[in-house]
PAZAPA-4460 file (N, C-alpha, C; in steps of 0.05 Angstrom, whole numbers, plus 32768, in hexadecimal, padded with zeros to 4 digits):
% residues 136
    n_x    n_y    n_z   ca_x   ca_y   ca_z    c_x    c_y    c_z   seq   type   mol
   8011   7FE8   8000   8000   8000   8000   8011   8019   8000     1      M     A
   8026   8019   8010   8038   8030   8012   8047   8035   7FF7     2      M     A
   804F   8020   7FEA   805D   8022   7FD0   804A   802F   7FBB     3      I     A
   8031   8026   7FBB   801D   8030   7FA8   8019   804E   7FAC     4      A     A
   8018   8056   7FC5   8014   8073   7FCC   802C   8083   7FC2     5      T     A
   8044   8079   7FC6   805C   8087   7FBD   805C   8089   7F9F     6      I     A
   8056   8074   7F91   8055   8074   7F74   8040   8088   7F6A     7      I     A
   8028   8087   7F75   8013   8099   7F6D   801B   80B6   7F72     8      L     A
   8027   80BC   7F89   8030   80D7   7F90   8045   80E1   7F7C     9      G     A
   8057   80CF   7F75   806C   80D6   7F61   8060   80DD   7F46    10      T     A
   804D   80CD   7F3D   8040   80D2   7F23   8031   80ED   7F24    11      L     A
   8023   80F2   7F39   8014   810B   7F3B   8027   8123   7F3B    12      I     A
   803D   8120   7F4A   8051   8136   7F4B   805D   813B   7F2F    13      A     A
   8063   8125   7F20   806E   8128   7F05   805B   8136   7EF2    14      A     A
   8041   812E   7EF3   802D   813B   7EE2   802A   8158   7EE9    15      V     A
   8028   815E   7F03   8025   8179   7F0C   803D   818A   7F04    16      L     A
   8055   817F   7F07   806D   818D   7EFF   806D   8194   7EE1    17      G     A
   8066   8181   7ED1   8065   8186   7EB4   8050   819B   7EAD    18      F     A
   8039   819A   7EBA   8024   81AE   7EB5   802E   81CA   7EBD    19      A     A
   803A   81CC   7ED4   8044   81E6   7EDD   805A   81F1   7ECB    20      L     A
   806C   81E0   7EC2   8081   81E8   7EAF   8075   81F2   7E95    21      R     A
   8061   81E4   7E8B   8054   81ED   7E72   8047   8208   7E75    22      T     A
   8039   820B   7E8B   802B   8225   7E90   8040   823B   7E93    23      M     A
   8055   8236   7EA1   806A   824B   7EA5   8076   8253   7E8A    24      Y     A
   807C   823F   7E79   8088   8245   7E5F   8075   8254   7E4D    25      R     A
   805B   824D   7E4E   8048   825B   7E3D   8042   8277   7E46    26      S     A
   803D   827B   7E60   8034   8295   7E6A   804B   82A8   7E70    27      F     A
   8061   829F   7E7B   8075   82B1   7E85   808D   82B3   7E71    28      F     A
   8093   829F   7E62   80A9   82A1   7E50   80A0   82A6   7E33    29      K     A
   8086   82A5   7E2E   807B   82AB   7E14   8081   8296   7DFF    30      G     A
   8086   827E   7E07   808C   8269   7DF3   8072   825F   7DE8    31      E     A
   806F   8262   7DCE   8057   8259   7DC1   8057   823B   7DBC    32      A     A
   8040   8230   7DB8   803E   8214   7DB2   8039   8211   7D94    33      T     A
   8042   81FB   7D8A   803F   81F6   7D6D   8021   81F1   7D68    34      C     A
   8017   81FB   7D52   7FFA   81F9   7D4E   7FF2   81F3   7D31    35      C     A
   8003   81EB   7D20   7FFC   81E6   7D05   7FF7   81C9   7CFF    36      S     A
   7FE2   81C3   7CF0   7FDD   81A7   7CE9   7FF4   819C   7CD9    37      E     A
   8002   81AC   7CCA   8018   81A2   7CBA   8032   81A0   7CC9    38      S     A
   8032   81A8   7CE2   804A   81A7   7CF3   804C   818B   7CFF    39      C     A
   8064   817F   7CFF   8067   8164   7D08   8066   8161   7D26    40      S     A
   8068   8177   7D35   806A   8175   7D52   804F   8179   7D60    41      S     A
   8039   817C   7D51   801F   817F   7D5E   8009   8178   7D4B    42      C     A
   7FF0   817A   7D54   7FDA   8173   7D44   7FC9   818B   7D3B    43      S     A
   7FD2   81A3   7D40   7FC4   81BB   7D37   7FAF   81C4   7D4C    44      G     A
   7F9F   81D7   7D44   7F89   81E0   7D55   7F8B   81FC   7D60    45      G     A
   7F9E   820C   7D57   7F9F   8228   7D62   7F8D   823A   7D51    46      C     A
   7F88   8251   7D5B   7F77   8264   7D4D   7F88   8276   7D3B    47      S     A
   7F83   8275   7D21   7F92   8286   7D0F   7F8A   82A3   7D13    48      T     A
   7F71   82A8   7D1D   7F68   82C3   7D21   7F7A   82D0   7D37    49      K     A
   7F81   82C2   7D4C   7F92   82CD   7D60   7FAE   82D3   7D55    50      A     A
   7FB8   82C2   7D43   7FD2   82C7   7D37   7FD0   82E0   7D26    51      L     A
   7FBB   82E3   7D16   7FB8   82FA   7D04   7FB5   8314   7D14    52      D     A
   7FA6   8313   7D2B   7FA3   832B   7D3B   7FBE   8334   7D48    53      D     A
   7FCD   8321   7D51   7FE7   8327   7D5D   7FFA   8333   7D48    54      G     A
   7FFA   8328   7D30   800A   8333   7D1A   8001   834F   7D13    55      Y     A
   7FE7   8353   7D11   7FDD   836E   7D09   7FE5   8383   7D1D    56      R     A
   7FE3   837D   7D37   7FEA   8391   7D4C   8008   8398   7D4A    57      V     A
   8019   8383   7D48   8036   8388   7D46   803D   8397   7D2C    58      R     A
   8030   8390   7D16   8035   839C   7CFC   802E   83BA   7CFC    59      A     A
   8019   83C1   7D0A   8011   83DD   7D0D   8026   83ED   7D1C    60      E     A
   8032   83E1   7D31   8047   83EE   7D40   8060   83F1   7D2F    61      K     A
   8066   83DC   7D20   807E   83DD   7D0E   807C   83F3   7CF9    62      I     A
   8064   83F6   7CEE   805F   840A   7CD9   8065   8426   7CE3    63      A     A
   8064   842B   7CFD   806A   8446   7D08   8088   844B   7D0A    64      R     A
   8098   8437   7D08   80B5   843B   7D09   80BF   8448   7CF0    65      F     A
   80D2   845B   7CF3   80DD   8468   7CDB   80ED   8454   7CCA    66      P     A
   80F9   8440   7CD7   8108   842B   7CC8   80FB   8410   7CCD    67      I     A
   80F1   8404   7CB8   80E5   83E9   7CBB   80EA   83D9   7CA2    68      H     A
   80EA   83BF   7CA5   80EF   83AD   7C8F   80DB   8396   7C8F    69      R     A
   80D6   838B   7C77   80C6   8372   7C74   80D8   835D   7C68    70      T     A
   80D8   8346   7C73   80E9   8330   7C6A   80D8   8318   7C63    71      I     A
   80DC   830D   7C4B   80CE   82F4   7C43   80DA   82DD   7C54    72      D     A
   80C8   82CC   7C5F   80D1   82B6   7C6F   80C4   829C   7C65    73      V     A
   80D3   8288   7C5E   80C9   826F   7C55   80CC   825A   7C6A    74      D     A
   80B8   824A   7C6F   80BA   8233   7C81   80A9   8236   7C9A    75      G     A
   809C   824C   7C9F   808B   824F   7CB7   8071   8240   7CB2    76      M     A
   806A   822F   7CC6   8051   8220   7CC4   803E   8222   7CDB    77      T     A
   8047   822F   7CF1   8037   822F   7D09   803E   8246   7D1C    78      C     A
   8030   8248   7D32   8034   825D   7D46   8050   825C   7D51    79      E     A
   805A   8244   7D55   8076   8242   7D60   808A   824D   7D4C    80      K     A
   8085   8249   7D33   8097   8254   7D1E   8097   8273   7D20    81      C     A
   8080   827E   7D22   807E   829B   7D24   808E   82A5   7D3C    82      I     A
   808A   8298   7D53   8099   829F   7D6B   80B7   829E   7D67    83      Y     A
   80C0   8289   7D5A   80DD   8285   7D56   80E9   829B   7D44    84      K     A
   80DA   82A2   7D2F   80E4   82B7   7D1D   80E4   82D2   7D2A    85      V     A
   80CE   82D9   7D38   80CC   82F2   7D46   80E2   82F4   7D5B    86      V     A
   80E6   82DF   7D6B   80FA   82DF   7D80   8116   82E3   7D74    87      R     A
   811C   82D5   7D5E   8136   82D7   7D51   813B   82F3   7D47    88      A     A
   8127   82FF   7D3B   812B   831B   7D31   812E   832F   7D48    89      L     A
   811F   832C   7D5D   8120   833F   7D73   813A   833D   7D83    90      E     A
   8149   8327   7D7F   8163   8325   7D8C   8179   8334   7D7D    91      K     A
   8173   833C   7D65   8187   834B   7D55   8189   8368   7D60    92      V     A
   81A2   8371   7D65   81A6   838C   7D6E   819B   83A0   7D5A    93      D     A
   818A   83B2   7D64   817E   83C7   7D53   8161   83C1   7D4C    94      G     A
   8158   83A8   7D50   813C   83A1   7D4A   812C   83A7   7D64    95      V     A
   8118   83B7   7D61   8107   83BE   7D78   80EF   83AB   7D7B    96      T     A
   80E3   83A5   7D64   80CB   8394   7D64   80CA   8384   7D4A    97      I     A
   80BF   836C   7D4C   80BC   835B   7D34   80A1   834E   7D34    98      A     A
   8098   8347   7D1C   807E   8338   7D19   8082   8325   7D02    99      A     A
   8073   830F   7D02   8075   82FC   7CEC   8058   82F2   7CE6   100      A     A
   8054   82EC   7CCD   8039   82E4   7CC3   803B   82C9   7CB4   101      S     A
   802B   82B6   7CBC   802A   829D   7CAD   801D   82A1   7C92   102      L     A
   8008   82B1   7C92   7FF9   82B5   7C79   800B   82C3   7C64   103      E     A
   801A   82D7   7C6C   802B   82E6   7C5A   8046   82D9   7C56   104      K     A
   804D   82C6   7C68   8067   82B9   7C67   807D   82CE   7C67   105      Q     A
   807A   82E1   7C7A   808E   82F7   7C7C   8090   8300   7C99   106      S     A
   80A4   8310   7C9E   80A8   831C   7CB8   80AD   833A   7CB4   107      A     A
   80A7   834A   7CC8   80AC   8366   7CC7   80BC   836E   7CE0   108      Q     A
   80CD   8382   7CDD   80DD   838C   7CF4   80DC   83AA   7CF5   109      V     A
   80DB   83B5   7D0D   80DE   83D1   7D12   80FA   83D5   7D1D   110      G     A
   8109   83E7   7D11   8125   83EA   7D18   812B   8405   7D25   111      L     A
   813E   8405   7D38   8148   841D   7D44   815C   842B   7D32   112      K     A
   816D   841B   7D25   8181   8425   7D12   8182   8413   7CFA   113      T     A
   818F   841D   7CE5   8192   840D   7CCD   81A2   83F3   7CD3   114      E     A
   8198   83DD   7CC9   81A5   83C3   7CCC   81A8   83B7   7CB1   115      I     A
   81BE   83AA   7CAC   81C3   839C   7C93   81AE   8386   7C8F   116      D     A
   81A2   8384   7C78   818E   8370   7C72   8198   8353   7C77   117      D     A
   81B2   834F   7C72   81BD   8334   7C75   81BD   832B   7C93   118      D     A
   81BE   833E   7CA5   81BD   8337   7CC2   81A2   832E   7CC9   119      I     A
   818D   833A   7CBE   8171   8332   7CC3   816D   8316   7CB7   120      L     A
   8176   8312   7C9E   8173   82F8   7C91   8182   82E2   7CA1   121      R     A
   819A   82E8   7CAB   81A9   82D5   7CBA   819B   82CC   7CD3   122      E     A
   818E   82DF   7CE1   817F   82D9   7CF9   8168   82C5   7CF4   123      A     A
   815A   82CA   7CDE   8144   82B8   7CD6   814F   829C   7CCE   124      I     A
   8165   829C   7CBF   8171   8283   7CB6   817B   8272   7CCE   125      N     A
   8186   8280   7CE2   8190   8272   7CFA   8179   8267   7D0A   126      K     A
   8161   8273   7D08   8149   8269   7D16   813E   8250   7D08   127      A     A
   8148   8249   7CF1   813F   8231   7CE3   812C   8236   7CCB   128      G     A
   812A   824F   7CC2   8118   8256   7CAC   8128   8262   7C96   129      Y     A
   811C   8266   7C7F   812A   8271   7C68   8121   828D   7C63   130      T     A
   8134   82A0   7C65   812E   82BC   7C61   8132   82C3   7C44   131      A     A
   811F   82D3   7C3A   8120   82DB   7C1D   8126   82F9   7C1B   132      G     A
   8117   8305   7C09   811A   8321   7C03   8114   8333   7C1B   133      A     A
   8122   8349   7C1D   811E   835D   7C32   8116   8376   7C24   134      V     A
   80FE   8382   7C2D   80F5   839B   7C21   80F1   83AF   7C36   135      T     A
   80F3   83C9   7C2F   80F0   83DF   7C42   80D3   83E6   7C44   136      A     A
***
């Protein structure tokens, strides 16, 4: 009886620990979950309306920057892809804000100072996607 109680307690603690870790990563670290039916790591089910609204809000902010760029991005299939591209671009010195769109297969950045287009492309490529043309 004592062994069964210990095993059950351990299982409950493991499940609770995993749930808390997932909630922490989602809410406090902003790590998105994969949500595309074509993505191999999940079964889909996210709201594309939420993705579009988030992109629209960020794109409006970017449009107000005196220096901004649009970069074609190939290979994005889900919310996690958007997160990775935005995060990679926002790590580049001089980038203030970034947004990415699945529908448009592109990303936008608002810049503090002029940045070489190749640096932006390299950030996207390092994130695992293919960067294409950069337009002002």
